[in-house]
C-alpha positions in Angstrom: 28.4 -6.2 26.4 29.2 -8.9 24.2 30.9 -7.5 21.3 30.5 -11.0 19.3 27.4 -9.6 18.4 25.6 -6.5 16.8 22.6 -4.9 18.3 19.5 -3.4 16.4 17.5 -0.9 18.0 14.1 -1.3 16.6 11.5 1.6 16.4 8.1 1.2 17.8 6.2 1.1 14.5 8.4 -1.7 13.3 8.0 -4.2 16.3 4.8 -5.4 15.2 6.9 -7.4 12.4 8.8 -9.3 15.1 7.9 -12.5 16.4 5.8 -12.2 19.6 8.2 -13.9 21.7 11.0 -11.6 20.4 9.0 -8.1 20.3 11.4 -6.0 22.0 13.3 -2.8 21.4 16.7 -4.2 21.0 17.7 -7.3 18.7 21.1 -8.9 18.9 22.3 -10.3 15.3 25.6 -12.1 14.8 28.0 -10.5 12.1 29.4 -13.1 9.7 31.5 -11.0 7.4 29.4 -11.6 4.4 25.6 -10.7 5.4 24.4 -7.1 4.8 22.6 -5.1 7.5 19.6 -5.5 5.4 19.8 -9.2 5.6 20.0 -9.0 9.3 17.0 -6.9 9.5 14.8 -9.1 7.4 16.3 -12.0 9.5 14.4 -10.7 12.6 11.4 -10.3 10.5 11.0 -7.0 9.1 10.5 -6.4 5.3 12.8 -3.9 4.1 10.3 -2.1 2.4 9.0 -0.8 5.7 12.4 0.5 6.7 13.4 4.0 6.4 16.7 5.5 7.8 19.1 3.3 9.6 21.8 4.9 11.9 25.1 3.5 12.9 27.4 5.5 15.0 25.5 8.7 14.3 25.8 8.5 10.5 23.4 7.0 8.1 23.8 3.6 6.5 22.5 1.7 3.8 21.0 -1.9 3.7 24.3 -3.0 2.0 26.3 -1.9 5.0 28.4 -4.6 6.5 27.7 -5.1 10.1 30.7 -5.6 12.5 30.8 -6.8 16.1 29.8 -4.1 18.4 27.9 -2.1 16.2 24.7 -0.7 17.3 22.1 0.4 14.5 18.9 2.2 15.0 16.2 1.1 12.4 13.5 3.7 11.7 10.4 3.1 9.7 9.8 4.4 6.3 8.6 8.4 6.4 5.3 9.3 6.0 4.3 10.5 3.7 6.7 8.2 1.6 8.4 10.3 -1.2 7.9 8.6 -4.7 9.3 9.7 -7.8 6.0 10.0 -9.4 2.2 9.9 -8.6 1.7 6.5 -6.8 -0.1 3.8 -8.8 -1.0 0.5 -6.9 -1.2 -3.4 -7.5 -3.1 -5.2 -4.7 -2.8 -8.8 -4.0 -5.8 -11.3 -4.1 -6.7 -10.6 -0.3 -7.1 -6.7 -0.8 -10.2 -6.6 -3.1 -12.2 -4.2 -0.8 -9.4 -2.1 -0.4 -8.9 -1.9 -4.3 -12.6 -0.8 -4.8 -12.1 1.9 -2.4 -8.9 3.3 -3.7 -10.7 3.2 -7.3 -13.7 5.0 -5.8 -11.2 7.9 -4.6 -9.8 8.0 -8.3 -6.6 6.1 -7.3 -5.0 4.1 -9.8 -5.3 0.5 -8.2 -5.1 -2.5 -10.4 -6.4 -5.9 -8.8 -6.8 -9.3 -9.8 -8.6 -12.1 -7.8 -6.4 -15.0 -9.3 -2.9 -13.6 -10.0 0.0 -15.6 -8.3 3.0 -14.0 -6.6 5.4 -14.2 -9.4 2.8 -12.7 -11.7 2.3 -9.9 -9.3 5.9 -8.9 -9.1 6.3 -9.1 -13.0 3.3 -6.6 -13.3 4.4 -4.3 -10.4 7.9 -4.0 -12.2 6.6 -3.7 -15.5 3.9 -1.2 -14.7 5.8 0.8 -12.0 2.9 0.0 -9.5 3.6 -0.2 -5.8 2.5 -3.6 -4.8 0.2 -3.7 -1.7 0.0 -6.8 0.5 -0.1 -8.5 3.8 2.3 -11.2 2.9 5.8 -10.4 4.2 7.1 -13.2 2.1 6.1 -11.6 -1.1 7.7 -8.2 0.0 10.9 -10.0 0.4 11.2 -10.9 -3.3 14.5 -9.5 -4.6 12.9 -8.9 -8.0 10.5 -6.5 -6.7 11.1 -3.0 -7.3 8.9 -1.5 -4.4 6.2 -2.7 -2.1 4.5 -2.0 1.0 3.0 -3.9 3.8 -0.8 -2.9 4.4 -1.6 -2.4 8.0 -5.1 -3.2 9.7 -7.7 -6.0 9.1 -10.7 -3.6 8.5 -10.8 -2.1 4.7 -11.3 1.2 6.4 -8.2 0.9 8.5 -6.4 -0.2 5.6 -7.3 2.8 3.3 -6.4 5.1 6.1 -3.0 3.4 6.5 -2.2 4.0 2.7 -3.5 7.3 2.2 -1.3 8.4 5.3 1.6 6.6 3.9 1.7 7.7 0.3 -0.7 10.7 0.4 -2.2 10.3 -3.2 -4.0 12.7 -4.8 -7.7 12.0 -4.5 -10.2 12.3 -7.5 -13.4 10.7 -6.3 -16.1 9.3 -8.5 -13.4 9.2 -11.7 -12.7 5.4 -11.8 -14.5 2.5 -12.4 -14.7 0.6 -9.2 -15.0 -3.0 -11.3 -12.1 -2.6 -13.6 -10.1 0.5 -12.6 -10.9 2.3 -16.0 -11.5 6.0 -16.4 -15.2 7.0 -16.2 -16.3 9.6 -18.9 -19.9 11.5 -18.4 -22.5 10.4 -20.8 -26.1 11.5 -21.4 -28.9 9.5 -20.5 -29.9 8.9 -23.9 -26.7 7.2 -24.6 -27.1 4.6 -22.0 -30.8 4.6 -21.8 -31.0 0.9 -23.4 -28.7 -0.4 -20.3 -30.8 1.1 -17.4 -33.8 -0.1 -15.7 -37.2 1.8 -15.8 -36.9 3.0 -12.4 -33.3 4.2 -12.5 -34.2 6.4 -15.9 -37.1 8.1 -14.1 -35.1 9.0 -11.0 -31.7 9.9 -12.3 -30.3 12.1 -14.7 -26.4 12.2 -14.4 -24.4 9.1 -15.5 -21.0 8.1 -16.2 -19.5 5.3 -18.4 -16.2 3.3 -18.0 -14.0 3.9 -21.0 -12.7 0.5 -20.4 -15.5 -2.0 -19.5 -18.6 -0.1 -20.3 -19.8 -0.2 -16.8 -22.4 2.4 -16.1 -22.6 4.9 -12.8 -25.1 7.1 -11.3 -25.6 8.2 -8.0 -28.1 5.6 -6.5 -29.3 3.9 -3.3 -25.5 3.4 -2.1 -24.1 6.8 -2.7 -24.6 7.8 1.0 -22.4 5.0 2.2 -20.0 5.7 -0.5 -19.8 9.5 0.0 -19.0 8.5 3.7 -16.1 6.6 2.6 -14.9 9.5 0.4 -15.4 12.2 3.1 -13.6 10.1 5.7 -10.8 9.6 3.1 -10.6 13.2 2.6 -10.3 14.2 6.4 -7.4 11.5 6.8 -5.6 12.9 3.5 -6.1 16.2 5.3 -4.5 14.9 8.4 -7.8 15.4 10.4 -9.7 12.4 12.1 
């Protein structure tokens, strides 16, 4: 063994972050006396937001640990569900609009803007104590960010399942506005009648209205598809499916 280097044993769940040409269990890094373990983990491509316990010589070490030649460190993924000090609130980057709407459908606090740049996202996430969700690894590596998470999957359904399994947020379907994230309140048909088409008034009696933007909701033509999303989410949250 070459003791000029140290070795990182990367858990299988984290190897997706490694370059294809280096997607192997063992990674060699060179201690230089100044770079931390966290720096070395990020240097091979893994955002620290995705890293859980790290074990060196049978003991847990932090990202600030200074590697020495010959060290062998096991790098594990963040545990699921990931413990947080409070009920999770999210902020999604510009590429995750569909996921944001699905989280809101489930009653999960999910802020989203389709025109916000990376520095502004970090500022809002920090000020409002929101977990920043993204598939941009560079964004997750910003030192100022208090907490972020990489969203796995290319399809919205896969992304939603990933988030529910990782953070296990409580589900309160049909309580948030999918357009702006505001809370919905029940209203009578008479209160919103001027805003409704004649067919809607004739066919539906139960309505909700967003307290922030005023959007009116009812169980209409798309409700079956949305209910399928809700039922799938409940199954994933309960460990089924």
